[in-house]
LUMVEXTI-201342 format. One line per field, with one value per atom (N, C-alpha, C): x, y, z. Coordinates in steps of 0.001 Angstrom, whole numbers. Layout:
residues N
x	c(X;...) .
y	c(Y;...) .
z	c(Z;...) .
This chain:
residues 407
x	c(-25394;-24768;-24715;-25255;-25300;-24466;-23909;-23216;-24210;-23718;-24565;-24000;-24844;-24425;-24329;-23212;-23052;-23400;-22839;-23153;-22777;-22978;-22725;-21285;-21151;-19844;-19074;-19660;-18963;-19859;-19298;-20085;-19361;-20167;-19624;-19817;-18779;-18854;-18600;-19517;-19345;-19670;-18856;-19172;-19024;-19613;-19568;-18845;-18009;-17522;-18528;-18795;-19824;-19383;-20357;-20106;-19281;-19074;-18251;-16764;-16444;-15061;-14409;-13089;-12320;-11545;-11807;-11132;-9664;-8787;-7341;-6947;-7818;-7520;-7702;-8229;-8360;-9538;-10083;-11139;-12514;-13389;-14727;-15571;-16307;-17225;-18578;-19298;-20559;-21579;-21476;-22392;-21718;-20598;-19900;-19147;-18606;-17932;-17996;-18134;-18159;-16756;-16517;-15307;-15754;-15422;-15902;-14810;-15155;-14313;-15154;-14482;-15191;-14689;-15616;-15295;-15549;-14585;-14745;-14539;-15569;-15506;-15534;-14472;-14450;-14332;-13375;-13044;-12297;-11548;-10890;-11583;-11365;-12043;-11021;-11217;-10350;-11141;-10514;-11048;-10208;-10866;-10167;-10303;-9176;-9082;-9838;-9583;-10084;-10826;-10593;-11354;-10456;-10848;-10091;-10423;-9403;-9584;-9904;-11145;-11588;-12979;-13168;-14469;-14989;-16241;-16891;-16828;-16020;-16018;-15563;-14531;-14207;-15357;-16060;-17195;-18305;-18558;-19570;-19146;-17858;-17321;-17492;-17176;-17313;-18779;-19650;-21085;-21542;-21025;-21372;-20857;-19656;-19129;-20042;-20417;-21232;-22618;-23139;-24439;-24421;-23221;-23051;-22490;-22283;-21790;-20283;-19569;-18111;-17602;-16402;-15702;-14255;-13583;-12173;-11319;-11574;-10759;-10924;-11994;-12257;-11757;-11090;-10564;-9204;-9017;-7745;-6733;-7218;-6315;-6820;-5894;-6214;-5497;-6282;-5749;-5663;-4460;-4268;-3990;-5034;-4863;-4082;-4170;-3628;-3435;-2268;-1912;-2335;-3033;-3431;-4280;-4096;-4734;-6256;-6939;-8395;-8823;-7893;-8174;-7483;-6550;-5677;-5377;-5835;-5366;-5893;-6939;-7408;-6660;-5750;-5079;-4302;-3539;-2801;-3705;-4843;-5771;-6389;-6741;-7316;-6330;-5058;-4033;-3757;-3856;-3646;-4682;-5906;-6983;-6937;-6160;-6078;-4602;-3837;-2384;-1946;-2832;-2478;-2870;-3344;-3763;-2594;-2875;-1866;-2206;-1163;-1335;-853;-1616;-1220;-1179;-25;246;1383;1518;2653;3944;5071;6370;6538;6145;6235;5271;4125;3173;3692;4456;4991;5901;6672;7542;6722;5607;4736;4005;3614;2970;3886;5153;6111;6244;6341;6545;5339;4128;2915;2465;2627;2017;3013;4265;5271;5055;4331;3990;4929;5586;6447;6119;5447;5131;3956;4038;2959;2598;3584;3361;3797;2869;3142;3108;4187;4216;3788;2997;2435;2727;2622;2779;1654;1585;516;472;-721;-933;-868;-342;-320;-1745;-1945;-3286;-3281;-4458;-4688;-5962;-5835;-6975;-7612;-8860;-9584;-10361;-10377;-11170;-12622;-13393;-14831;-15099;-14135;-14317;-13975;-13483;-13144;-11632;-11266;-9859;-9639;-8645;-8285;-7053;-7106;-5964;-5599;-4296;-3818;-3207;-3439;-2888;-2325;-1067;-454;-1020;-1319;-1824;-1061;257;1081;642;672;352;-1106;-1961;-3407;-3959;-3629;-2813;-1522;-1223;66;883;2212;3044;2808;2248;2077;701;-136;-1526;-1646;-2590;-2975;-4495;-5022;-6441;-6520;-7676;-7863;-9127;-9040;-10195;-10549;-11840;-12298;-12729;-12072;-12168;-13550;-14184;-15448;-16578;-16634;-17701;-17335;-16044;-15523;-15802;-15596;-15722;-14339;-14220;-12970;-13080;-12209;-12109;-11027;-11481;-10629;-9959;-10140;-9512;-9962;-9030;-9412;-9780;-9394;-9821;-11339;-11963;-13409;-14222;-13598;-14300;-14988;-15736;-16405;-16669;-16892;-17416;-18900;-19471;-20886;-21114;-21867;-22201;-23147;-23056;-23928;-24967;-26229;-27315;-28052;-29255;-30027;-29548;-29167;-28744;-27242;-26904;-25506;-25027;-25952;-25600;-26113;-25463;-25829;-27263;-27744;-29094;-30175;-29771;-30738;-30890;-30128;-30111;-31182;-31782;-32615;-31708;-32294;-31506;-30778;-31458;-30836;-29666;-29840;-28758;-27586;-27885;-26827;-25993;-26667;-25956;-25124;-25668;-24928;-23616;-23676;-22458;-21475;-21973;-21060;-20358;-21099;-20477;-19478;-19821;-18897;-17692;-17869;-16729;-15745;-16262;-15385;-14640;-15349;-14691;-13663;-14001;-13054;-11825;-12050;-10930;-10031;-10630;-9838;-9056;-9658;-9002;-7919;-8158;-7317;-6400;-6913;-6229;-5647;-6121;-5863;-4392;-3522;-2116;-1468;-2148;-1622;-2369;-2970;-3806;-3099;-1816;-1171;-1164;-1046;-1068;-2481;-3481;-4870;-5128;-4633;-4796;-4177;-2974;-2310;-3098;-3601;-4357;-5637;-6340;-7580;-7284;-6187;-5816;-5578;-4944;-4724;-6045;-6928;-8176;-9146;-9036;-9956;-9713;-8579;-8307;-8965;-9538;-10203;-11708;-12361;-13822;-14298;-14858;-15282;-16800;-17471;-18927;-19367;-18554;-18895;-17621;-17747;-16641;-17028;-16190;-16446;-15303;-15474;-14408;-14390;-13348;-13220;-14032;-14483;-15341;-16429;-17675;-18757;-19550;-20445;-21365;-20665;-21308;-20847;-21550;-20761;-21272;-21505;-22751;-23055;-23891;-24653;-25459;-24633;-23875;-23114;-21753;-20827;-19498;-18757;-19139;-18503;-18758;-19853;-20170;-19102;-18695;-17689;-16298;-16050;-14762;-14621;-15694;-15668;-15524;-16190;-16081;-14649;-13994;-12598;-11675;-11964;-11184;-11329;-12544;-12795;-12101;-12187;-11530;-10024;-9430;-7988;-7626;-8500;-8258;-8182;-8877;-8918;-7535;-6570;-5243;-4614;-4685;-4054;-5055;-6318;-7361;-7792;-8950;-9795;-10611;-10748;-11634;-13025;-13915;-15277;-15332;-16234;-16368;-17071;-16374;-16893;-15810;-16230;-15293;-15551;-14478;-14555;-13931;-14710;-14238;-14000;-12791;-12425;-11948;-12574;-12167;-12056;-11271;-11136;-10975;-11405;-11368;-11179;-10413;-10185;-11215;-11382;-12239;-13300;-13506;-14606;-14221;-12983;-12619;-12479;-11877;-11804;-13181;-13999;-15334;-16183;-16048;-16823;-16497;-15240;-14835;-15203;-15249;-15689;-17090;-17962;-19324;-19313;-18463;-18356;-17779;-16804;-16212;-17263;-18081;-19123;-20111;-20522;-21477;-20909;-19656;-19041;-18905;-18475;-18296;-19625;-20664;-21958;-22650;-22196;-22843;-22681;-21713;-21503;-22301;-23007;-23921;-23292;-22037;-21422;-21531;-21448;-21545;-20413;-20755;-19793;-20030;-18985;-19068;-18260;-18843;-18240;-17972;-16738;-16324;-15579;-15740;-14997;-14129;-12864;-11965;-11643;-11600;-11605;-12981;-14052;-15387;-15648;-15298;-15517;-14260;-14430;-13296;-12578;-11265;-10450;-10835;-11361;-11751;-12852;-13816;-14883;-14370;-13547;-12986;-12150;-11362;-10472;-11242;-12342;-13128;-13659;-14160;-14694;-13591;-12469;-11356;-10799;-10769;-10203;-10934;-12268;-13030;-13235;-12938;-13209;-12033;-12328;-11277;-10731;-11555;-11148;-11188;-10230;-10179;-10040;-10820;-10663;-10337;-9190;-8666;-8617;-9319;-9339;-8877;-7852;-7379;-6599;-6627;-5818;-4367;-3502;-2126;-2106;-1343;-1233;251;767;2178;3096;2876;3675;3434;2498;2243;731;328;-1097;-1752;-3032;-3838;-3698;-3261;-2885;-3935;-5254;-6203;-6169;-5977;-5901;-4593;-3517;-2234;-2333;-3084;-3258;-4009;-5047;-5806;-4920;-4153;-3318;-2154;-1672;-663;-1235;-2493;-3128;-3300;-3634;-3731;-2409;-1309;2;300;-52;196;-609;-1843;-2728;-2638;-1767;-1489;-2728;-3339;-4439;-3801;-3716;-2879;-3697;-3015;-3514;-4853;-4900;-6109;-5904;-6979;-6985;-7369;-6557;-6708;-6661;-7325;-7378;-7330;-6493;-6398;-6798;-7483;-7821;-7598;-7367;-7194;-6711;-6971;-6592;-5276;-4695;-3544;-3613;-2896;-2871;-1678;-527;656;1524;1349;2190;1525;1830;1383;2319;2175;3023;2300;973;213;397;431;560;1876;2929;4243;4247;3669;3637;2737;1614;719;1462;2221;2951;4009;4612;5615;4974;3838;3170;2672;2196;1569;2531;3797;4764;4757;4666;4735;3363;2319;971;521;1316;1053;-281;-555;-1754;-1513;-2516;-2477;-3166;-2363;-2897;-3267;-4408;-4732;-4081;-4026;-3493;-4365;-3767;-4560;-5279;-6274;-6958;-6553;-5720;-5240;-5528;-5733;-5990;-5581;-5319;-4954;-6180;-6399;-7511;-8851;-9818;-11168;-11242;-12029;-12137;-12968;-12529;-13284;-14294;-15131;-16066;-15350;-14218;-13432;-12887;-12487;-11986;-13091;-14279;-15398;-15745;-15688;-15978;-14935;-13655;-12573;-12707;-13060;-13230;-14313;-15416;-16509;-16089;-15344;-14891;-13906;-12962;-11948;-12564;-13470;-14068;-14965;-15655;-16465;-15562;-14409;-13459;-12944;-12634;-12182;-13280;-14496;-15607;-15834;-15678;-15856;-14783;-13546;-12465;-12745;-13191;-13470;-14651;-15664;-16833;-16446;-15575;-15172;-14274;-13378;-12401;-12928;-13745;-14170;-15652;-16424;-17872;-18244;-19380;-19823;-20943) .
y	c(-15473;-15544;-16998;-17279;-18635;-18761;-19960;-20251;-20558;-20609;-20823;-21945;-22878;-23931;-23382;-23637;-23265;-24449;-25605;-26862;-27976;-29206;-30310;-30269;-30188;-30208;-28904;-27833;-26541;-25448;-24625;-23665;-22328;-21276;-19933;-19583;-19032;-18440;-16947;-16120;-14696;-13868;-12854;-11824;-10470;-9450;-8106;-7139;-6300;-5117;-4005;-3218;-2190;-937;-88;1144;2167;1961;2880;2514;1436;1013;1760;1754;2208;1003;613;-537;-190;-1096;-852;379;764;1901;3252;3292;4604;4726;3616;3734;3667;4633;4601;3483;2800;1738;1979;3018;3364;2243;1332;193;-1103;-979;-2135;-2921;-4054;-4980;-6369;-7372;-8747;-9334;-10216;-11030;-12477;-13031;-14360;-15412;-16521;-17707;-18875;-19981;-21108;-22428;-23358;-24706;-25669;-26558;-27638;-28946;-29794;-31044;-32241;-33048;-34361;-35374;-36310;-37132;-36295;-35329;-34320;-32978;-32028;-30732;-29610;-28762;-27604;-26321;-25372;-24024;-23097;-22313;-21400;-19983;-19450;-18121;-18085;-17007;-16961;-15637;-14960;-13771;-12812;-11566;-10557;-10638;-10513;-10555;-9149;-8740;-7415;-7548;-6928;-6957;-8367;-8566;-9859;-10722;-10320;-11045;-12500;-12832;-14254;-15071;-14494;-15202;-15413;-14401;-14533;-15586;-15600;-16575;-17995;-18177;-19496;-19913;-18951;-19244;-19734;-19099;-19533;-20947;-21258;-22615;-23626;-23311;-24233;-24438;-23404;-23543;-24589;-24899;-25905;-27218;-27266;-28480;-28605;-27481;-27496;-26757;-27137;-26433;-26222;-25208;-24988;-26234;-26999;-28177;-29287;-29217;-30268;-29981;-28846;-28491;-29158;-29822;-30497;-29569;-28737;-27900;-26460;-25521;-24112;-23659;-23259;-22741;-21226;-20687;-19242;-18651;-18099;-17464;-16158;-15498;-14144;-13846;-13296;-13122;-11779;-10943;-9653;-9885;-9068;-9363;-9414;-8802;-8933;-10378;-11211;-12630;-13542;-13009;-13912;-13506;-12356;-11913;-12779;-13587;-14528;-15861;-15972;-17236;-17774;-16949;-17511;-18206;-17617;-18244;-19501;-19421;-20580;-21749;-21451;-22494;-23044;-22168;-22623;-23667;-23466;-24400;-25664;-25635;-26781;-27020;-27579;-27688;-28614;-29448;-30360;-29792;-28581;-27943;-27863;-28159;-28051;-26881;-26162;-24935;-25125;-24568;-24570;-23117;-22725;-21314;-21229;-20121;-19964;-19784;-19945;-19796;-18388;-17391;-16016;-15817;-16457;-16355;-16987;-18074;-18748;-17820;-16998;-16044;-15007;-14584;-13606;-14269;-15528;-16283;-16357;-16607;-16651;-15278;-14219;-12872;-12370;-12650;-12144;-13014;-14343;-15267;-16186;-16154;-17029;-18495;-18815;-20212;-20757;-21882;-22575;-24065;-24598;-26025;-26364;-27522;-28039;-27107;-26394;-25450;-26087;-26200;-26752;-25614;-25416;-24363;-24949;-24172;-24646;-23646;-24132;-23296;-23642;-22904;-23114;-24560;-25142;-26509;-27551;-27200;-28155;-28427;-29603;-30004;-30547;-30565;-31188;-32014;-33323;-34234;-34384;-33943;-34041;-35350;-36141;-37364;-37094;-38159;-38067;-37172;-37159;-36409;-34942;-34459;-33039;-32859;-32011;-31761;-30256;-29747;-28334;-28186;-27213;-26881;-25429;-25158;-23832;-23121;-21810;-20982;-19702;-19464;-18234;-17031;-15976;-14724;-13562;-13500;-12499;-11073;-10259;-8835;-8564;-9499;-9235;-9429;-8624;-7421;-7439;-8548;-8736;-9744;-9733;-10637;-12121;-12459;-13870;-14431;-13650;-14043;-15246;-16115;-17182;-17298;-18076;-18433;-19953;-20462;-21900;-22323;-23419;-23924;-25328;-25573;-26921;-27580;-28677;-29232;-29758;-30499;-31150;-30152;-29102;-28106;-26941;-26841;-25742;-24382;-24353;-23109;-22504;-21232;-20500;-19672;-19948;-19144;-18099;-16894;-15924;-14908;-15062;-14136;-12702;-11741;-10346;-10039;-10895;-10707;-10873;-10010;-10034;-9701;-8987;-8591;-7249;-6890;-5587;-5208;-3934;-3468;-3845;-3609;-3865;-5063;-4859;-5953;-6941;-8207;-9257;-9583;-9518;-9842;-11081;-10923;-12076;-12599;-11704;-12090;-12389;-13656;-14090;-14255;-14622;-14962;-13903;-13809;-12792;-12968;-14220;-14427;-14083;-13736;-13321;-11794;-11078;-9627;-8997;-7929;-7085;-6305;-5659;-4833;-3738;-3149;-2094;-2633;-3805;-4405;-4806;-5327;-5699;-4475;-3379;-2151;-1647;-1780;-1363;-2133;-3448;-4241;-4009;-3746;-3431;-2090;-1107;185;48;-769;-978;-1828;-2667;-3405;-2438;-1447;-443;336;755;1537;676;-577;-1500;-1661;-1852;-2031;-803;375;1600;1835;1540;1761;739;-525;-1612;-2173;-2338;-3148;-2330;-1107;-360;-308;-34;111;-1146;-2294;-3577;-4099;-3205;-3617;-4516;-4300;-5236;-6673;-6845;-8197;-8772;-7909;-8355;-8915;-8212;-8677;-10059;-10255;-11563;-12648;-12335;-13327;-13724;-12747;-13053;-13899;-13610;-14421;-15872;-16077;-17434;-18122;-17393;-18000;-18273;-17524;-17740;-19078;-19687;-21017;-22115;-21732;-22691;-22660;-23778;-23795;-23438;-22244;-21744;-21569;-22236;-22119;-21137;-20978;-20085;-19358;-18056;-17277;-16884;-17284;-17036;-16179;-14856;-13971;-13824;-13174;-12945;-11749;-10910;-9769;-9673;-9554;-9385;-10652;-10587;-11691;-12825;-14002;-15174;-15193;-15325;-15245;-16661;-17135;-18497;-18517;-17480;-17451;-16965;-15906;-15309;-14839;-15757;-15345;-14507;-14648;-13830;-12349;-11984;-10570;-9865;-10473;-9821;-9948;-11047;-11186;-10135;-9935;-8911;-7511;-7283;-5978;-5706;-6695;-6506;-6319;-6992;-6773;-5336;-4819;-3427;-2462;-2712;-1829;-1780;-2942;-2990;-2215;-2277;-1572;-64;468;1915;2523;1727;2285;2829;2051;2450;2907;2807;3261;2163;2348;3529;3465;4621;4737;5150;5414;5783;7236;7549;8926;9810;10072;10842;11774;12775;13707;13729;13648;13866;15225;16055;17377;17349;17708;17750;19165;19807;21182;21432;22435;22900;24409;25077;26533;27028;28098;28669;29748;30708;31859;32087;31107;31185;31588;32054;32497;31324;30223;29039;28397;28480;27903;28533;29862;30536;29973;29695;29170;27699;26972;25576;25480;26409;26402;26547;27441;27625;26385;25755;24524;23423;23281;22260;22507;23758;24095;23785;24150;23910;22426;21648;20216;19530;19932;19285;19676;20742;21199;20208;19298;18307;17026;16944;15829;14538;14594;13392;13452;12306;12328;13130;13937;14747;14513;14095;13805;14853;15423;16564;16228;16507;16280;17501;17738;18814;18212;18563;18129;19322;19146;17882;17367;17970;17536;16092;15721;14369;13541;12314;11458;11009;10896;10488;9116;8231;6906;6941;7854;8000;8735;9755;10509;9596;8745;7851;6934;6378;5476;6189;7398;8161;8540;8988;9382;8190;7031;5837;5482;5618;5195;6314;7560;8700;8973;9220;9561;10963;11861;13252;13672;14502;15055;16567;17257;18703;18926;19548;19701;21190;21592;23009;23226;24063;24390;25698;26469;27683;27366;28312;28218;28544;27758;27934;27920;29075;29205;28620;29070;28712;27287;26565;25190;24960;23709;23401;23502;23804;23753;22337;22193;20882;19781;20027;18922;18328;19179;18666;17930;18421;17727;16310;16136;14801;13874;14378;13567;13171;14121;13829;12902;12990;12038;10619;10462;9145;8695;9621;9276;8709;9328;8858;7476;7270;5975;4857;5165;4162;4126;4962;4948;5282;6420;6935;7571;6793;7159;7466;8139;8327;9055;10205;11016;12295;12775;14127;15062;16091;16851;18347;19047;20514;20981;21987;22531;23993;24405;25812;26191;27477;27921;29351;29930;31313;31355;32539;32777;34193;34403;35730;36516;36360;37136;36413;35079;34342;33025;32482;31158;30089;28871;27762;26432;26467;25217;24374;25028;24287;23515;24125;23474;22220;22296;21121;20034;20441;19488;18695;19391;18733;17784;18142;17266;15983;16119;14943;14005;14569;13756;13417;13708;13546;12135;11122;9737;9145;9943;9431;9602;10297;10448;11147;12195;12982;13936;14109;15035;16326;17326;18571;19585;20211;21440;22606;23755;24943;25283;25580;25844;27185;27314;28586;29095;30125;30699;32193;32738;34162;34622;35884;36479;37111;36775;37382;36821;37715;37312;37095;36111;35856;36931;37332;38284;37538;38318;37714;36961;37491;36821;35486;35450;34193;33146;33551;32615;32099;33001;32609;31627;31919;31036;29664;29628;28360;27514;28144;27407;26867;27684;27253;26087;26186;25144;23815;23864;22606;22006;22864;22350;21704;22325;21772;20403;20274;18993;17945;18301;17368;16952;17874;17555;16573;16762;15844;14437;14350;13040;12388;13162;12637;12092;12817;12390;11157;11094;10006;8764;8940;7796;7501;8402;8208;6976;6389;5148;5420) .
z	c(19484;18172;17720;16516;16008;14737;14535;13294;12186;10951;9786;8931;8548;7631;6220;5557;4155;3266;3570;2911;3870;3493;4417;4932;6257;6892;6851;6316;6208;6784;7677;8435;8539;8660;8911;10379;10995;12327;12157;12617;12404;13628;13868;14858;14167;14762;14184;15103;14512;15215;14999;16043;15972;15250;14978;14244;14989;16295;17061;16967;16267;16113;14951;14926;13777;13261;12024;11452;11210;11557;11540;12361;13282;14140;13491;12233;11574;10614;10093;9087;9735;9484;10081;9486;10331;9896;10564;10126;10795;10789;9819;9764;10195;10901;11428;10367;10781;9874;10503;9675;10185;10182;11149;11199;10990;9839;9472;9619;10231;10265;9769;9446;8838;9401;9565;10002;8840;8602;7624;8380;8382;9135;8195;8272;7649;8767;8634;9790;10825;10324;11154;10920;11851;11769;11677;10670;10475;10698;11357;11526;10661;9828;8926;9470;9944;10561;11891;12636;14005;14220;15322;15662;16437;16475;17211;18702;19518;20972;21457;21281;21696;22311;23474;24129;24330;23955;24115;22858;21886;20611;20737;21517;21668;22272;23238;23839;22808;21972;20921;19902;19595;18658;19198;20458;21074;21134;21372;21383;20008;18941;17592;17321;17815;17680;18368;19585;20376;19761;19071;18420;17317;16829;15781;16327;17638;18255;18314;18215;18261;19498;19920;20987;20560;21104;20738;20915;21959;22250;21209;20416;19448;18042;17858;16536;16342;15209;14925;14258;13319;12536;12507;12631;12419;11149;10170;8913;9047;8954;9107;7731;7132;5823;5917;7076;7192;8673;9021;10425;11031;10309;10879;12132;13176;14461;14466;13477;13482;13220;12716;12501;13517;14277;15036;16478;16947;18261;19405;19165;20192;20109;19161;18907;20115;20846;21992;23006;23328;24273;23672;22385;21701;21719;21428;21411;22818;23829;25214;25601;25136;25466;24610;23544;22641;22308;23240;23067;21943;21445;20345;18971;18961;17716;16733;15468;14413;13507;13072;12312;10879;9927;8516;8047;7510;7243;6236;5536;4625;5422;4746;5414;5973;5206;5714;6877;6817;7910;9187;9058;10238;11034;10332;11025;11786;11191;11860;13024;12857;13939;15151;14937;16040;16680;15849;16370;17155;16679;17318;18494;18349;19312;20004;19574;20178;19899;18834;18529;17462;17767;16809;16714;17716;17767;16851;16202;15352;14202;13685;12593;11275;10338;9010;7996;7280;6262;4922;4187;2922;1814;596;-590;-1564;-2650;-3621;-4108;-4026;-4478;-3387;-2214;-1102;-618;-67;349;1775;2361;3669;3558;3689;3585;4966;5079;6342;6458;5392;5394;5073;4841;4534;3327;2394;1156;1221;2360;2504;2333;1363;1057;925;1641;1537;655;-253;-1103;-860;-748;-379;-1591;-1652;-2731;-2123;-2356;-1863;-2625;-1903;-2494;-1872;-2104;-1411;-1702;-653;-736;-1078;-739;-777;644;1588;1435;2268;2958;3625;2831;2978;2183;2456;3658;4009;3676;3033;2823;1891;2203;1283;1298;358;352;364;766;915;177;-551;-1296;-803;-548;-219;-1525;-1868;-3215;-3552;-2637;-2973;-3176;-2344;-2429;-3342;-3680;-4494;-3837;-2526;-1768;-1599;-1942;-1752;-475;478;1694;1420;1084;395;1301;2612;3556;3262;3216;3007;1563;622;-763;-857;-1638;-1888;-639;313;1523;1380;2420;2459;3908;4122;5393;5483;6670;6891;7792;8877;9780;9097;9510;8992;10062;9678;10623;10119;9615;9165;7812;6928;5586;5581;5361;5331;3891;2974;1602;622;-521;-1506;-2012;-2115;-2625;-1603;-380;637;692;-115;-35;-912;-413;-1262;-2206;-3199;-4121;-3357;-2401;-1593;-780;-178;605;-290;-1469;-2406;-2776;-3107;-3459;-2280;-1066;114;235;126;288;-861;-2050;-3147;-2891;-2409;-2086;-947;43;1152;737;-284;-830;-1489;-2203;-2803;-1732;-683;357;1094;1365;1986;1099;-183;-1117;-1124;-1259;-1328;-45;1088;2378;2663;2320;2787;1702;509;-497;-1650;-1842;-3076;-3472;-2516;-2835;-3373;-3214;-3661;-4891;-5645;-6782;-7788;-8132;-9063;-8554;-7248;-6677;-6684;-6549;-6660;-8057;-9064;-10444;-10625;-10087;-10192;-9467;-8291;-7524;-8250;-8816;-9529;-10762;-11458;-12621;-12214;-11054;-10546;-10221;-9550;-9083;-10223;-11320;-12442;-13128;-12852;-13380;-12544;-11419;-10541;-10782;-10506;-10522;-9118;-8986;-7673;-7684;-6768;-6675;-5599;-4551;-3438;-3007;-2748;-2178;-761;181;1606;2159;2191;2648;4164;4654;6095;6582;5675;6012;4944;5381;4416;4202;3224;2965;2226;2272;1537;182;-881;-2250;-2780;-2669;-3119;-4400;-4670;-5895;-7075;-6874;-7976;-7483;-7216;-6761;-7783;-9050;-10079;-9899;-9220;-9044;-8223;-7107;-6273;-6896;-7606;-8274;-9387;-10142;-11196;-10598;-9459;-8803;-8389;-7795;-7385;-8591;-9687;-10913;-11373;-11290;-11686;-10737;-9434;-8465;-8719;-8997;-9247;-10505;-11503;-12767;-12586;-11593;-11418;-11198;-10700;-10449;-11730;-12784;-14047;-15097;-14784;-15681;-16643;-17295;-17108;-15819;-15186;-14032;-14522;-13584;-13962;-14443;-15389;-15880;-14848;-13775;-12647;-12141;-11385;-10763;-9260;-8495;-7056;-6751;-6083;-5670;-4162;-3776;-2356;-2064;-1107;-844;654;992;2371;2337;3375;3384;4809;4950;6274;6613;5707;5982;4916;4041;3093;1692;1465;118;-851;-403;-1259;-1406;-361;-416;-1516;-1701;-2744;-4122;-4358;-5658;-5783;-4673;-4714;-5306;-4948;-5486;-6997;-7507;-8957;-9629;-8996;-9534;-9642;-8629;-8623;-9760;-9918;-10971;-12351;-12566;-13867;-14168;-13183;-13397;-13674;-12980;-13150;-14453;-15081;-16310;-17460;-17352;-18410;-18191;-17061;-16847;-16363;-15912;-15348;-13828;-13147;-11686;-11047;-10070;-9330;-7842;-7135;-5704;-4962;-3920;-3241;-1777;-1332;52;563;1845;2497;3603;3591;4649;5547;6879;7618;8027;7550;7959;7563;6335;5842;6055;6491;6798;5527;5621;4481;3951;4796;4339;3293;3439;2450;1212;1423;305;-581;44;-678;-1618;-1172;-2013;-3240;-3057;-4175;-5160;-4623;-5486;-6245;-5603;-6233;-7522;-7526;-8701;-9716;-9374;-10260;-11186;-12446;-13405;-13170;-12605;-12412;-10960;-10586;-9234;-9318;-8505;-8330;-6858;-6614;-5262;-4931;-3872;-3500;-2074;-1924;-580;-616;472;534;864;584;1060;2551;3286;4732;5086;5452;5826;4757;3525;2349;1846;2439;2030;1953;1735;1671;3041;3024;4233;4826;6086;6618;6486;6698;6521;5111;4106;2741;2509;3105;2974;3524;4610;5179;4240;3587;2636;1459;935;-224;124;1346;1782;1756;2173;2118;676;-228;-1650;-2155;-1739;-2173;-1595;-327;309;-352;-746;-1335;-2861;-3423;-4867;-5704;-5402;-6217;-7454;-8512;-9653;-10904;-11849;-13218;-13263;-12600;-12588;-13401;-13981;-14534;-13397;-13166;-11919;-12163;-11265;-11275;-9829;-9583;-8232;-8211;-7125;-6948;-5496;-5245;-3870;-3754;-2604;-2325;-1552;-1505;-643;-106;1003;1613;1145;1825;1439;413;276;-659;-999;-2189;-2570;-2020;-2538;-2116;-2085;-2003;-1922;-3178;-4337;-5584;-5649;-5182;-5211;-4343;-3146;-2279;-2870;-3467;-4108;-5187;-6010;-7087;-6540;-5407;-4794;-4278;-3575;-3001;-4092;-5207;-6249;-7387;-7216;-8312;-8889;-8051;-8516;-8855;-8728;-8974;-10424;-11214;-12653;-12918;-12143;-12395;-13555;-14372;-15508;-15072;-14691;-14127;-15202;-15026;-15743;-15007;-15645;-14984;-13781;-12638;-11434;-11493;-10634;-10434;-9053;-9012;-7758;-7744;-6578;-6447;-5053;-4947;-3651;-3019;-1752;-1023;-1434;-1627;-2004;-3512;-3970;-5404;-6100;-7270;-8078;-8939;-9615;-10545;-11654;-12098;-13135;-12641;-11377;-10812;-10773;-10365;-10322;-11716;-12705;-14085;-14600;-14306;-14735;-14085;-12805;-12100;-12751;-13099;-13730;-15091;-15838;-17160;-17066;-16125;-16003;-15570;-14616;-14149;-15226;-15986;-17103;-18148;-18406;-19372;-18919;-17630;-17110;-17259;-16918;-17029;-18482;-19400;-20823;-21292;-20832;-21196;-20679;-19444;-18845;-19534;-19851;-20538;-21913;-22612;-23956;-23904;-22909;-22858;-22190;-21122;-20339;-20404;-21019;-21079;-21853;-21494;-22122;-23111) .
């Protein structure tokens, strides 16, 4: 594993978590994810963020340092933008090997640093506008970015190069191999990282979208030439592309979202599945994009990303013991946690001896401000009339979304 020069005196150190990992212990990353750290060298040397202490990742990280002529013992300052363990769990060992290391972190971060690592010595707390002069023309300026996505988060800007080290902001899933920078990507690779940025945002950051909006407003007042996030590629040709994407992702919370429909369905014995087919046909008849997922077959992490950007949701599940079918209840609970708000929605589903799924659905989504159409419910097997009604209702929803959100 080798480090990469970004510009004179500034370097990226990167390792990848493999596709067999679960990010944050729950999100699938079939194409992996990069853990990026950065070195800024003036007369003094600063390391911005660290690495997760898992498997061989610290050894790979150290190998990348050595490829650039650095060792842990030679770092003067550790800049901690964010205390989440994927950036910091190797910190105790790193600090043990470098007892004179000085730390720069927000005040809230310092409390977490003590709690996670027991470190209180040589800790400097910073706030927006504070600086650290490394000499030889290298100057770091710190900006607090609370709740993007932890309360102690900050970002760091190197003044001379105008590089923003943005931590989890502007990140994405996806391992980094030969292509480190946006201008090295093929069109296919660019689209991949943009799609993985959406999924990363929906999984990790979505619930904090109002704070993302505030952070972007702050950063737009800065002259930024390169965005170097903690996950994903480095944006040196067009940093505005990822900044604009994150602005759009944040907007989806309150709308307008994209003129698309996400259909999520689950079925026990096939009766709800039959109506799902009719719902899909009706929604697609209006010519807008329709994305279809089945739970529990499809992971909530992928469903969440699609639902986050779609203006319309169609939710299909049977009643199970007077409540929703449990796999669907789990997905909708995640929607509530991540604040998937302001959707036009339609629910369908079968029941045996009694209904009840609709009532629980309304309770879970009460604070999400969904605009519900009348549900399509039936007892037992669906009749021809039920299938016809399902097709009509989903077509009606698609027509509303096309008229309101279509471009």
